[in-house]
DRENDO-1510 file (C-alpha; in Angstrom, 1 decimal, always signed):
<recs>
REC; n; res; u; v; w
REC; 1; MET; -116.2; -19.6; -99.8 .
REC; 2; LEU; -118.6; -19.9; -96.9 .
REC; 3; PRO; -122.4; -20.5; -97.2 .
REC; 4; GLU; -124.6; -18.1; -95.3 .
REC; 5; ASN; -125.6; -20.7; -92.6 .
REC; 6; VAL; -121.9; -21.3; -91.8 .
REC; 7; ILE; -121.2; -17.6; -91.6 .
REC; 8; ASN; -124.2; -17.2; -89.3 .
REC; 9; LEU; -123.1; -20.0; -87.0 .
REC; 10; MET; -119.6; -18.6; -86.8 .
REC; 11; GLU; -120.8; -15.1; -86.0 .
REC; 12; LYS; -123.0; -16.6; -83.2 .
REC; 13; GLN; -119.7; -18.1; -81.9 .
REC; 14; GLN; -118.2; -14.5; -81.9 .
REC; 15; TYR; -116.1; -15.0; -85.0 .
REC; 16; ARG; -116.0; -12.1; -87.5 .
REC; 17; ILE; -115.4; -13.0; -91.1 .
REC; 18; VAL; -112.8; -10.9; -92.9 .
REC; 19; GLY; -112.8; -10.9; -96.7 .
REC; 20; LYS; -113.5; -14.3; -98.4 .
REC; 21; HIS; -111.6; -16.7; -96.2 .
REC; 22; SER; -110.2; -15.1; -93.0 .
REC; 23; ALA; -111.6; -14.5; -89.5 .
REC; 24; VAL; -110.8; -12.9; -86.1 .
REC; 25; LYS; -112.1; -13.5; -82.6 .
REC; 26; ILE; -111.4; -12.1; -79.2 .
REC; 27; CYS; -109.3; -14.7; -77.3 .
REC; 28; TYR; -110.5; -15.8; -73.8 .
REC; 29; TRP; -107.3; -14.6; -72.3 .
REC; 30; THR; -107.6; -11.2; -73.9 .
REC; 31; LYS; -111.0; -10.9; -72.1 .
REC; 32; GLN; -109.6; -12.2; -68.9 .
REC; 33; SER; -106.7; -9.7; -69.0 .
REC; 34; LEU; -109.0; -6.8; -69.5 .
REC; 35; VAL; -111.7; -7.7; -67.0 .
REC; 36; ASN; -109.8; -9.7; -64.3 .
REC; 37; ASN; -106.1; -8.9; -64.9 .
REC; 38; ARG; -105.4; -12.6; -65.5 .
REC; 39; VAL; -103.0; -13.4; -68.3 .
REC; 40; CYS; -102.3; -16.2; -70.7 .
REC; 41; TYR; -99.3; -18.5; -70.1 .
REC; 42; LYS; -97.8; -17.1; -73.3 .
REC; 43; GLU; -97.4; -13.7; -71.5 .
REC; 44; LYS; -95.6; -15.5; -68.7 .
REC; 45; TRP; -93.3; -17.6; -70.8 .
REC; 46; TYR; -92.8; -15.9; -74.2 .
REC; 47; PRO; -91.9; -12.2; -73.9 .
REC; 48; PRO; -92.9; -9.7; -75.3 .
REC; 49; VAL; -96.4; -11.1; -75.4 .
REC; 50; GLU; -99.2; -9.1; -73.8 .
REC; 51; SER; -102.5; -10.9; -73.5 .
REC; 52; HIS; -104.7; -7.8; -74.0 .
REC; 53; ARG; -102.9; -6.8; -77.1 .
REC; 54; CYS; -102.9; -10.2; -78.9 .
REC; 55; MET; -105.0; -10.5; -82.1 .
REC; 56; GLN; -106.1; -14.1; -82.6 .
REC; 57; MET; -107.0; -14.7; -86.2 .
REC; 58; THR; -106.8; -17.1; -89.1 .
REC; 59; PRO; -106.0; -16.3; -92.8 .
REC; 60; TYR; -107.8; -19.4; -93.9 .
REC; 61; LEU; -111.1; -20.9; -92.7 .
REC; 62; GLY; -110.4; -24.5; -93.6 .
REC; 63; CYS; -108.1; -27.3; -92.7 .
REC; 64; ASN; -106.5; -30.4; -94.2 .
REC; 65; PHE; -106.9; -32.3; -90.9 .
REC; 66; HIS; -110.1; -33.0; -89.0 .
REC; 67; CYS; -108.6; -33.7; -85.5 .
REC; 68; LEU; -110.8; -35.5; -83.0 .
REC; 69; HIS; -109.7; -33.2; -80.2 .
REC; 70; CYS; -110.2; -29.9; -82.1 .
REC; 71; TRP; -112.8; -27.6; -80.5 .
REC; 72; ARG; -113.5; -25.8; -83.8 .
REC; 73; ILE; -116.3; -26.9; -86.1 .
REC; 74; HIS; -115.3; -28.8; -89.2 .
REC; 75; SER; -117.3; -29.0; -92.4 .
REC; 76; GLY; -119.8; -31.9; -92.0 .
REC; 77; ASP; -119.7; -31.9; -88.2 .
REC; 78; ARG; -123.3; -30.9; -88.1 .
REC; 79; GLU; -126.0; -31.7; -90.5 .
REC; 80; GLY; -126.2; -29.0; -93.2 .
REC; 81; VAL; -123.0; -27.2; -92.0 .
REC; 82; VAL; -120.8; -27.9; -95.0 .
REC; 83; TRP; -118.3; -25.8; -96.9 .
REC; 84; LYS; -115.3; -26.4; -99.1 .
REC; 85; GLU; -112.3; -26.6; -96.7 .
REC; 86; TYR; -109.7; -28.4; -98.7 .
REC; 87; PRO; -108.1; -28.0; -101.1 .
REC; 88; PRO; -108.4; -24.2; -101.4 .
REC; 89; GLU; -110.1; -23.3; -104.7 .
REC; 90; ILE; -110.7; -19.6; -104.4 .
REC; 91; GLU; -108.8; -16.5; -105.3 .
REC; 92; MET; -107.0; -15.4; -102.1 .
REC; 93; ASP; -107.3; -12.0; -100.5 .
REC; 94; ASP; -104.3; -9.7; -100.3 .
REC; 95; PRO; -102.4; -9.8; -97.0 .
REC; 96; SER; -103.0; -6.1; -96.3 .
REC; 97; LEU; -106.7; -6.6; -96.7 .
REC; 98; ILE; -106.6; -9.5; -94.2 .
REC; 99; VAL; -104.5; -7.8; -91.6 .
REC; 100; GLU; -106.3; -4.4; -91.7 .
REC; 101; GLY; -109.7; -6.2; -91.8 .
REC; 102; CYS; -108.9; -8.2; -88.7 .
REC; 103; ILE; -107.7; -5.2; -86.8 .
REC; 104; GLU; -110.9; -3.3; -87.6 .
REC; 105; ALA; -113.2; -6.2; -86.8 .
REC; 106; ARG; -111.3; -6.8; -83.5 .
REC; 107; ARG; -111.8; -3.2; -82.5 .
REC; 108; ARG; -115.5; -3.5; -83.0 .
REC; 109; LEU; -115.6; -6.7; -81.0 .
REC; 110; LEU; -113.7; -5.0; -78.2 .
REC; 111; SER; -116.0; -2.0; -78.1 .
REC; 112; GLY; -118.3; -3.7; -75.7 .
REC; 113; PHE; -115.6; -3.6; -73.0 .
REC; 114; LYS; -115.3; +0.2; -73.1 .
REC; 115; GLY; -118.1; +0.8; -70.6 .
REC; 116; ASN; -117.2; -2.1; -68.3 .
REC; 117; GLU; -116.2; -0.6; -64.9 .
REC; 118; LYS; -113.8; -3.5; -64.3 .
REC; 119; VAL; -111.7; -2.6; -67.3 .
REC; 120; ASP; -108.9; -0.1; -66.9 .
REC; 121; ARG; -109.3; +2.7; -69.5 .
REC; 122; ARG; -105.6; +2.8; -70.3 .
REC; 123; LYS; -105.5; -1.0; -70.8 .
REC; 124; TYR; -108.6; -0.9; -73.0 .
REC; 125; GLU; -107.0; +1.8; -75.3 .
REC; 126; GLU; -103.9; -0.3; -75.5 .
REC; 127; ALA; -105.9; -3.4; -76.5 .
REC; 128; LEU; -107.3; -1.6; -79.5 .
REC; 129; LYS; -103.8; -1.4; -80.9 .
REC; 130; PRO; -102.6; -5.1; -81.0 .
REC; 131; THR; -98.9; -5.8; -80.8 .
REC; 132; MET; -99.1; -9.4; -81.7 .
REC; 133; MET; -100.9; -11.4; -84.4 .
REC; 134; THR; -101.4; -15.1; -83.6 .
REC; 135; MET; -102.4; -17.2; -86.6 .
REC; 136; SER; -104.1; -20.0; -84.8 .
REC; 137; LEU; -107.8; -19.3; -84.5 .
REC; 138; THR; -109.2; -22.1; -86.7 .
REC; 139; GLY; -108.1; -23.9; -89.8 .
REC; 140; GLU; -104.5; -24.4; -91.0 .
REC; 141; PRO; -102.8; -21.0; -91.6 .
REC; 142; THR; -100.2; -22.3; -94.0 .
REC; 143; LEU; -102.9; -23.2; -96.5 .
REC; 144; TYR; -102.9; -19.4; -97.2 .
REC; 145; PRO; -100.0; -19.1; -99.7 .
REC; 146; ASP; -98.6; -15.7; -98.7 .
REC; 147; ILE; -97.9; -16.2; -95.0 .
REC; 148; ALA; -94.7; -14.1; -95.4 .
REC; 149; GLY; -96.8; -11.2; -96.7 .
REC; 150; LEU; -99.1; -11.5; -93.7 .
REC; 151; ILE; -96.1; -11.4; -91.4 .
REC; 152; GLU; -94.7; -8.4; -93.2 .
REC; 153; GLU; -98.0; -6.5; -93.0 .
REC; 154; ALA; -98.3; -7.2; -89.3 .
REC; 155; LYS; -94.8; -5.9; -88.8 .
REC; 156; LYS; -95.6; -2.7; -90.6 .
REC; 157; ARG; -98.3; -2.2; -88.0 .
REC; 158; GLY; -96.1; -2.8; -85.1 .
REC; 159; MET; -97.0; -6.5; -84.5 .
REC; 160; ILE; -95.0; -9.6; -84.0 .
REC; 161; SER; -96.4; -12.8; -85.4 .
REC; 162; PHE; -97.0; -16.2; -83.9 .
REC; 163; LEU; -97.7; -19.0; -86.4 .
REC; 164; VAL; -99.3; -22.3; -85.3 .
REC; 165; THR; -99.2; -25.1; -87.8 .
REC; 166; ASN; -100.1; -28.8; -88.0 .
REC; 167; GLY; -96.8; -29.3; -90.0 .
REC; 168; SER; -98.4; -30.5; -93.2 .
REC; 169; MET; -96.9; -27.8; -95.4 .
REC; 170; PRO; -93.1; -28.0; -94.9 .
REC; 171; ARG; -92.3; -26.5; -98.3 .
REC; 172; ARG; -94.3; -23.4; -97.5 .
REC; 173; LEU; -92.3; -23.0; -94.2 .
REC; 174; GLU; -89.0; -23.6; -96.0 .
REC; 175; GLU; -89.8; -21.0; -98.6 .
REC; 176; LEU; -90.8; -18.2; -96.2 .
REC; 177; GLU; -88.7; -15.1; -96.9 .
REC; 178; THR; -89.9; -13.7; -93.6 .
REC; 179; LEU; -90.3; -16.0; -90.6 .
REC; 180; PRO; -92.7; -15.5; -87.8 .
REC; 181; PHE; -91.4; -14.3; -84.4 .
REC; 182; GLN; -92.5; -17.7; -83.0 .
REC; 183; LEU; -93.4; -20.9; -84.8 .
REC; 184; TYR; -95.5; -23.6; -83.2 .
REC; 185; VAL; -95.8; -27.1; -84.6 .
REC; 186; SER; -98.7; -29.2; -83.1 .
REC; 187; ILE; -98.0; -32.8; -82.4 .
REC; 188; VAL; -101.0; -35.1; -81.6 .
REC; 189; ALA; -99.4; -38.5; -81.8 .
REC; 190; PRO; -96.0; -40.2; -81.6 .
REC; 191; ASN; -96.4; -42.6; -84.6 .
REC; 192; LYS; -98.2; -42.8; -87.9 .
REC; 193; GLU; -100.9; -45.3; -86.9 .
REC; 194; LEU; -102.1; -43.2; -84.0 .
REC; 195; PHE; -101.6; -40.0; -85.8 .
REC; 196; GLU; -104.0; -41.0; -88.6 .
REC; 197; LYS; -106.7; -42.0; -86.1 .
REC; 198; LEU; -106.5; -38.8; -84.1 .
REC; 199; ALA; -105.6; -36.2; -86.8 .
REC; 200; ARG; -107.8; -37.7; -89.5 .
REC; 201; PRO; -105.8; -36.0; -92.3 .
REC; 202; LYS; -107.4; -35.2; -95.6 .
REC; 203; ILE; -104.1; -35.7; -97.4 .
REC; 204; PRO; -102.5; -39.2; -97.9 .
REC; 205; ASP; -98.9; -38.3; -96.7 .
REC; 206; ALA; -99.7; -36.1; -93.7 .
REC; 207; TRP; -97.4; -38.0; -91.3 .
REC; 208; GLU; -94.5; -37.9; -93.7 .
REC; 209; LYS; -95.1; -34.1; -94.2 .
REC; 210; LEU; -95.1; -33.5; -90.5 .
REC; 211; ASN; -91.8; -35.4; -90.2 .
REC; 212; GLU; -90.4; -33.2; -93.0 .
REC; 213; THR; -91.3; -30.2; -91.0 .
REC; 214; LEU; -89.6; -31.6; -87.9 .
REC; 215; ASN; -86.4; -32.2; -90.0 .
REC; 216; LEU; -86.7; -28.6; -91.3 .
REC; 217; LEU; -87.1; -26.9; -87.9 .
REC; 218; PRO; -83.4; -26.8; -86.8 .
REC; 219; SER; -82.6; -24.7; -89.9 .
REC; 220; LEU; -85.3; -22.0; -89.2 .
REC; 221; ASP; -83.8; -19.0; -87.4 .
REC; 222; THR; -86.7; -18.1; -85.1 .
REC; 223; ARG; -88.1; -19.2; -81.7 .
REC; 224; LYS; -89.7; -22.7; -82.1 .
REC; 225; VAL; -92.1; -24.6; -80.0 .
REC; 226; LEU; -93.5; -28.1; -80.2 .
REC; 227; ARG; -97.0; -28.4; -78.6 .
REC; 228; LEU; -97.9; -32.0; -77.6 .
REC; 229; THR; -101.7; -32.3; -77.1 .
REC; 230; MET; -102.4; -34.9; -74.5 .
REC; 231; ILE; -105.6; -37.0; -74.6 .
REC; 232; ARG; -106.1; -39.4; -71.7 .
REC; 233; GLY; -106.7; -42.9; -72.9 .
REC; 234; TYR; -105.6; -42.1; -76.5 .
REC; 235; ASN; -102.1; -40.8; -76.9 .
REC; 236; MET; -100.3; -40.6; -73.5 .
REC; 237; SER; -98.0; -43.6; -74.0 .
REC; 238; LYS; -95.0; -44.2; -76.3 .
REC; 239; VAL; -93.1; -41.5; -74.5 .
REC; 240; ASP; -89.9; -42.7; -76.1 .
REC; 241; GLU; -91.4; -42.0; -79.6 .
REC; 242; TYR; -92.4; -38.5; -78.6 .
REC; 243; SER; -88.8; -38.0; -77.4 .
REC; 244; GLU; -87.5; -39.0; -80.8 .
REC; 245; LEU; -89.7; -36.4; -82.5 .
REC; 246; ILE; -88.5; -33.7; -80.1 .
REC; 247; LEU; -84.8; -34.6; -80.6 .
REC; 248; ARG; -85.3; -34.4; -84.4 .
REC; 249; GLY; -87.0; -31.1; -84.4 .
REC; 250; LYS; -84.7; -29.5; -81.7 .
REC; 251; PRO; -87.3; -26.8; -80.7 .
REC; 252; ASP; -86.5; -24.2; -78.1 .
REC; 253; PHE; -89.4; -25.3; -76.0 .
REC; 254; VAL; -91.9; -28.1; -75.7 .
REC; 255; GLU; -95.4; -27.5; -74.4 .
REC; 256; VAL; -97.1; -30.6; -72.9 .
REC; 257; LYS; -100.8; -29.5; -72.9 .
REC; 258; ALA; -103.9; -31.2; -71.8 .
REC; 259; TYR; -106.7; -31.6; -74.3 .
REC; 260; GLU; -109.7; -29.5; -73.2 .
REC; 261; TRP; -113.2; -31.0; -73.4 .
REC; 262; VAL; -114.9; -28.0; -75.1 .
REC; 263; GLY; -116.6; -27.0; -78.3 .
REC; 264; GLU; -117.2; -29.4; -81.1 .
REC; 265; SER; -114.8; -31.9; -79.6 .
REC; 266; MET; -117.4; -32.7; -76.9 .
REC; 267; ARG; -119.3; -34.5; -79.7 .
REC; 268; ARG; -116.3; -36.7; -80.6 .
REC; 269; LEU; -114.5; -37.5; -77.4 .
REC; 270; PRO; -115.7; -38.4; -73.8 .
REC; 271; ARG; -115.1; -36.0; -70.9 .
REC; 272; GLU; -112.7; -38.6; -69.4 .
REC; 273; ALA; -110.3; -37.9; -72.3 .
REC; 274; MET; -109.4; -34.6; -70.7 .
REC; 275; PRO; -106.2; -35.1; -68.5 .
REC; 276; ASP; -105.8; -33.4; -65.2 .
REC; 277; MET; -102.6; -31.5; -64.2 .
REC; 278; GLU; -101.1; -34.5; -62.4 .
REC; 279; ASP; -101.5; -36.5; -65.6 .
REC; 280; ILE; -99.5; -33.8; -67.5 .
REC; 281; ARG; -96.8; -33.7; -64.8 .
REC; 282; ARG; -96.3; -37.5; -64.8 .
REC; 283; PHE; -96.1; -37.6; -68.6 .
REC; 284; SER; -93.7; -34.6; -68.6 .
REC; 285; ARG; -91.4; -36.1; -66.0 .
REC; 286; ARG; -91.0; -39.2; -68.2 .
REC; 287; LEU; -90.4; -37.2; -71.3 .
REC; 288; GLU; -87.9; -34.9; -69.5 .
REC; 289; SER; -85.8; -37.9; -68.5 .
REC; 290; LEU; -85.6; -39.1; -72.1 .
REC; 291; CYS; -85.1; -36.0; -74.2 .
REC; 292; GLY; -83.1; -33.9; -71.9 .
REC; 293; TYR; -85.4; -30.9; -71.9 .
REC; 294; ALA; -85.9; -29.4; -68.5 .
REC; 295; TRP; -89.0; -28.4; -66.6 .
REC; 296; SER; -89.4; -24.6; -67.0 .
REC; 297; GLY; -92.9; -23.8; -65.8 .
REC; 298; GLU; -96.5; -24.8; -65.6 .
REC; 299; PHE; -99.8; -23.1; -65.9 .
REC; 300; GLU; -102.7; -25.1; -64.4 .
REC; 301; PRO; -105.6; -22.9; -65.7 .
REC; 302; SER; -104.6; -24.1; -69.2 .
REC; 303; GLY; -103.3; -27.5; -68.2 .
REC; 304; VAL; -99.9; -26.9; -69.7 .
REC; 305; LEU; -96.3; -27.6; -68.7 .
REC; 306; LEU; -93.3; -26.1; -70.3 .
REC; 307; LEU; -90.0; -27.9; -71.0 .
REC; 308; SER; -87.0; -25.9; -72.2 .
REC; 309; SER; -83.9; -26.9; -74.1 .
REC; 310; LYS; -81.8; -24.5; -72.0 .
</recs>
């Protein structure tokens, strides 16, 4: 699937390619947990998450959106860095190959921490045995057709699964025989016009598909989160329309999260587009009053505030 120059670029960025179309990378918060005993907000808010035992991966290195705020590289972002992202036109790897390959590649990436005097030996040994598989690294995970198989394979190896999706594949979610432990749906805009400007979808009915996903969410028996990505000067208005989306999807939690001016997004958006924590608090207070979800926590290092339905 990937040309050699794309593989080389991703490996320089510390990705490890697994099989034909998957990848794994050590999360920033896994490193922080090992070296500095600082943990991700997911460990604080969503038990039984442990930051040092989270395997961040993707089953598909491609996406049907090219979001302006995405820090990942898209095909065509740089001259000569081009590959076939969408639609998938290759034979897909087996779930067991993907999961086992990601575990092994992650172990090799972690080996450099073994001799670090700041890293507790017990914690390092635990980190080699992930207890959580997060499908969110890059691309759109639901473009891989056997998500249920991946979840099952992770479960066989003692891992729960988090699935982060842009909501463009509602039928795939509806047909899942095995649901992830936690399902995230990313929301970048409150209406179709703004959504198409920010998400830059490669499919004609992306907004409609996202709304189908929101309509489906209440029927899915798992923990559900809507993540609102806030970009200053672009999408931090129309709070009433965001509230309508939340009330339709009825998630357990809503994350109001600041866009971060990092990676490839620095080529697409100005630095001023990154909100500060007070921007997030102001927006969340307005949202809280409309949708009835209650403030439940905040984590300033990641610029995120949590609203809960309970």
